[in-house]
VOKERO-791112 format. One line per 2 residues: number of its first residue (from 0); their letters; for each residue x, y, z of C-alpha. Coordinates in Angstrom, 3 decimals. Layout:
NUM = A = X:Y:Z  ...
This chain:
0 = XX = -45.318:37.222:-6.412  -41.904:35.947:-6.530
2 = XX = -41.586:32.568:-8.033  -40.482:29.748:-6.773
4 = XX = -36.599:28.633:-7.630  -36.589:25.443:-10.034
6 = XX = -33.322:23.387:-9.179  -32.001:20.103:-10.738
8 = XX = -31.868:17.372:-8.241  -28.323:14.932:-7.827
10 = XX = -28.474:11.781:-8.739  -28.850:10.157:-5.123
12 = XX = -31.673:13.444:-4.296  -34.048:11.536:-7.003
14 = XX = -33.185:8.019:-6.226  -34.048:9.388:-2.557
16 = XX = -37.125:10.192:-3.941  -37.736:7.494:-6.362
18 = XX = -38.153:4.671:-3.348  -39.445:7.217:-0.818
20 = XX = -42.206:7.923:-2.709  -44.793:5.003:-2.644
22 = XX = -44.845:4.878:1.379  -45.137:8.584:1.748
24 = XX = -47.905:8.527:-0.697  -49.737:6.254:1.446
26 = XX = -49.140:8.202:4.373  -47.231:5.781:6.077
28 = XX = -43.863:7.649:6.124  -42.212:11.361:6.267
30 = XX = -43.866:14.450:6.218  -46.999:15.183:3.509
32 = XX = -45.068:15.869:0.436  -46.112:13.280:-1.605
34 = XX = -46.585:15.416:-4.546  -42.816:16.938:-3.983
36 = XX = -41.345:13.506:-4.119  -42.890:12.481:-7.319
38 = XX = -41.969:15.435:-9.362  -38.263:15.243:-8.120
40 = XX = -38.567:11.610:-8.668  -40.090:11.816:-12.173
42 = XX = -38.564:15.116:-13.583  -35.394:15.412:-11.383
44 = XX = -35.938:18.869:-10.224  -37.752:20.390:-7.525
46 = XX = -38.836:23.554:-5.809  -38.890:22.124:-2.748
48 = XX = -35.922:22.114:0.131  -34.921:18.363:-0.724
50 = XX = -32.297:18.201:2.461  -35.270:19.355:4.303
52 = XX = -37.767:16.851:3.029  -35.331:13.863:3.363
54 = XX = -34.473:15.035:7.180  -38.488:14.674:7.597
56 = XX = -37.940:10.982:7.249  -37.141:9.703:10.742
58 = XX = -36.187:6.014:9.480  -33.922:6.599:6.578
60 = XX = -32.285:9.803:7.672  -30.775:8.755:10.670
62 = XX = -29.052:5.254:8.285  -28.135:7.896:5.382
64 = XX = -26.279:10.385:7.971  -24.439:7.208:9.948
66 = XX = -23.760:5.302:6.871  -22.265:8.335:4.965
68 = XX = -20.086:9.422:8.107  -18.760:6.282:8.580
70 = XX = -17.872:5.633:4.988  -16.308:9.098:4.869
72 = XX = -18.613:10.642:2.544  -19.966:13.871:3.023
74 = XX = -23.467:13.760:1.765  -25.900:11.582:3.168
76 = XX = -27.941:12.169:0.143  -24.720:11.196:-2.287
78 = XX = -26.100:8.593:-4.913  -23.829:5.795:-3.224
80 = XX = -25.396:6.197:0.138  -28.489:6.463:-0.994
82 = XX = -28.504:3.086:-3.327  -26.521:1.216:-0.249
84 = XX = -29.294:2.508:1.688  -32.162:1.242:-0.101
86 = XX = -30.888:-1.825:-2.231  -27.067:-2.609:-0.909
88 = XX = -23.817:-1.263:-2.481  -20.043:-1.101:-2.123
90 = XX = -20.500:1.653:0.481  -21.703:-0.923:2.733
92 = XX = -18.259:-2.824:2.994  -16.460:0.441:3.737
94 = XX = -17.715:0.933:7.157  -17.191:-0.988:10.518
96 = XX = -20.276:-2.615:10.883  -20.945:-3.158:14.912
98 = XX = -19.905:0.485:15.171  -22.394:1.701:12.830
100 = XX = -25.274:-1.316:14.569  -24.104:0.273:18.041
102 = XX = -24.486:3.572:17.256  -27.825:3.166:14.919
104 = XX = -29.773:1.581:18.103  -28.471:4.165:20.481
106 = XX = -29.754:6.614:18.064  -33.392:4.958:17.602
108 = XX = -33.408:3.661:20.541  -33.674:7.154:21.973
110 = XX = -36.956:7.535:21.685  -38.874:6.680:24.345
112 = XX = -42.151:5.416:23.217  -42.889:1.971:23.908
114 = XX = -43.372:1.384:20.258  -39.321:0.923:20.172
116 = XX = -39.227:-1.259:23.141  -37.542:-4.052:21.095
118 = XX = -34.688:-2.201:20.474  -32.148:-4.098:22.523
120 = XX = -28.679:-5.470:22.240  -30.181:-8.616:21.231
122 = XX = -30.414:-7.304:17.398  -26.747:-6.358:17.350
124 = XX = -26.642:-9.463:14.771  -29.110:-8.565:12.905
126 = XX = -28.067:-4.448:11.840  -27.454:-4.233:8.326
128 = XX = -27.025:-0.289:6.950  -29.951:-0.979:4.605
130 = XX = -33.609:-0.630:4.442  -34.281:-4.385:4.514
132 = XX = -33.345:-4.434:8.348  -35.498:-1.228:9.112
134 = XX = -37.949:-3.219:7.872  -37.439:-6.759:9.566
136 = XX = -35.610:-5.855:12.436  -37.091:-1.931:13.647
138 = XX = -40.524:-1.856:12.777  -42.554:-4.548:15.023
140 = XX = -44.044:-6.589:12.096  -41.918:-9.574:12.125
142 = XX = -42.696:-9.865:15.667  -46.364:-10.213:14.960
144 = XX = -46.269:-12.873:12.182  -48.646:-15.206:14.402
146 = XX = -51.615:-12.162:14.283  -53.033:-13.133:10.482
148 = XX = -52.028:-12.290:7.592  -51.941:-8.227:8.258
150 = XX = -48.009:-7.879:9.430  -46.780:-10.539:6.469
152 = XX = -48.109:-8.323:3.957  -46.861:-5.044:5.475
154 = XX = -43.471:-6.887:5.323  -43.201:-7.887:1.732
156 = XX = -44.631:-4.645:0.705  -42.213:-2.383:2.947
158 = XX = -38.855:-4.124:1.829  -37.766:-3.543:-1.518
160 = XX = -38.706:-6.170:-3.883  -37.053:-6.899:-7.602
162 = XX = -39.134:-8.061:-10.479  -38.398:-9.109:-13.908
164 = XX = -40.382:-7.350:-16.536  -42.447:-9.786:-18.665
166 = XX = -44.693:-7.376:-20.447  -45.106:-3.836:-20.837
168 = XX = -48.911:-2.348:-20.678  -49.892:1.291:-20.590
170 = XX = -49.692:2.648:-16.864  -48.731:-0.812:-15.533
172 = XX = -45.654:-3.556:-16.164  -46.252:-7.290:-15.965
174 = XX = -43.286:-8.748:-13.546  -41.865:-12.054:-12.588
176 = XX = -40.988:-11.800:-8.748  -40.990:-13.739:-5.587
178 = XX = -43.212:-13.165:-2.978  -42.644:-13.570:1.184
180 = XX = -43.753:-16.462:2.692  -44.352:-17.246:6.173
182 = XX = -44.528:-21.049:7.320  -45.530:-20.517:11.082
184 = XX = -42.093:-20.429:11.752  -39.748:-19.084:8.944
186 = XX = -39.508:-16.514:6.603  -39.054:-17.254:3.136
188 = XX = -39.686:-15.954:-0.580  -42.035:-18.197:-2.584
190 = XX = -41.012:-19.494:-6.230  -41.291:-16.589:-9.044
192 = XX = -44.624:-15.926:-10.309  -46.137:-12.894:-12.541
194 = XX = -47.838:-9.873:-10.844  -48.772:-6.516:-12.379
196 = XX = -47.538:-3.612:-10.755  -48.073:0.222:-11.824
198 = XX = -45.098:2.092:-13.177  -46.817:5.602:-14.466
200 = XX = -49.825:7.866:-13.292  -51.348:9.728:-16.138
202 = XX = -48.522:8.935:-18.425  -45.361:9.822:-15.835
204 = XX = -43.158:7.416:-13.649  -39.956:6.939:-12.748
206 = XX = -38.530:4.364:-15.203  -38.626:5.311:-18.737
208 = XX = -39.527:2.980:-21.408  -39.148:-0.474:-19.284
210 = XX = -38.667:-3.381:-21.801  -39.209:-7.420:-21.337
212 = XX = -36.381:-9.007:-19.317  -35.086:-5.583:-17.549
214 = XX = -35.181:-5.789:-13.717  -37.231:-3.230:-11.955
216 = XX = -36.809:-2.235:-8.108  -40.408:-2.462:-6.266
218 = XX = -41.828:-0.600:-3.313  -45.172:-0.589:-2.045
220 = XX = -46.543:-2.004:-5.100  -44.730:0.858:-7.105
222 = XX = -42.022:0.257:-10.131  -39.628:2.778:-8.449
224 = XX = -36.062:2.345:-10.202  -34.487:0.180:-12.749
226 = XX = -31.961:-2.188:-11.280  -28.569:-3.459:-13.108
228 = XX = -28.194:-7.374:-12.826  -25.507:-6.710:-10.486
230 = XX = -27.726:-4.120:-8.424  -30.317:-6.880:-8.451
232 = XX = -28.334:-9.768:-7.281  -26.798:-7.331:-4.497
234 = XX = -30.471:-7.110:-3.247  -31.528:-10.298:-3.234
236 = XX = -27.932:-11.417:-1.889  -28.787:-8.581:1.206
238 = XX = -32.510:-9.530:1.164  -31.206:-13.162:2.200
240 = XX = -28.968:-12.459:4.445  -31.467:-10.446:6.557
242 = XX = -34.112:-13.256:6.455  -31.920:-15.356:7.742
244 = XX = -30.983:-13.527:10.595  -34.544:-12.561:11.201
246 = XX = -35.684:-16.103:11.255  -32.722:-16.792:14.012
248 = XX = -33.874:-14.507:16.502  -37.521:-15.710:15.401
250 = XX = -36.147:-19.444:16.320  -34.585:-17.847:19.848
252 = XX = -38.247:-16.131:20.937  -40.042:-19.149:20.124
254 = XX = -37.311:-20.986:22.737  -37.527:-18.171:25.108
256 = XX = -41.456:-18.273:25.275  -41.733:-22.349:25.396
């Protein structure tokens, strides 16, 4: 029987897998390939067609393709493009923001499902070529915040968070991070507090030898990547901007309903 061909993944492919693994493992997005994503993220090699796998993420893939095209980068899985989508980066400053916004909404709004009926020109002012916009602007959860705690929990877990390592345990890290808040009118970030987050499963994970003081990216209660201080600052800046424009939309919606 012919054995599968194992190939070394590029830095961008591996980064994509690191951030995509946790929601995929929970069954929230992408094809049922969490084992392949884990191997790709943890080992940097894969027996699967990584491009096919990435194309199965109907949320992330349009961003990566359009971002790469407008930035003049041939590969949507180039590490610069992948980093920009998940946590922000200089590539975002190289693209025409209004053009990206119009084309993205045209692409995502092409679905006839009622799930996407809120994708109108009213969203143009909120668009960033980032996962943060997809979480707060595209997904419906920010429109359901008055319906109890679940929408807030989903928004907080789905966004990419940043946490500073305080203590390292066998399978978990204790990090200091800021949770999402909702006061009935505005989204915000709470004061930093400690929480325990898994970073390894049966001795393997995506962040080798985390140490106190380091910054980690957190996605769906999983430590998925190490962040440099500039990367953390960029993620915090992009998140703050997204929360501000989301709050502006929510305020307009309240006024319209009054």
